[in-house]
Phi, psi and omega in degrees: 000147174226125178233134180230130181244138175151184177279146177221151170269149177234133181054037177074014184233147174290148178272352178198160175296324180294326176291325177297316178294320179297319179297319177297319178297316178301316182298327178290330181282322184199135181295337179271356181266137179188160168288131184273156176274129179309314184299323178292316181293318179297320178297319177296317179297316180297323178295337178264009175092012180263149176239131182298128179254332182195150176225102190250132175289135181232172180298157172060039176062029176259167178228156170241111180259134184230127176239158175221153175263000000 
């Protein structure tokens, strides 16, 4: 199992204005920090042999993504 919690962009878009502001704050802290795109993370997981089992809405515009091998 692989589970990842946090904010994600979908179809290249923020899911909320607060996530857009959070992403800008992350970018100011470190050039490698950012809200990740769901599609990119899913592609990486699939490349490692994982299949998406769930995409769950969580508090504060976060998600819980769950994959299994």
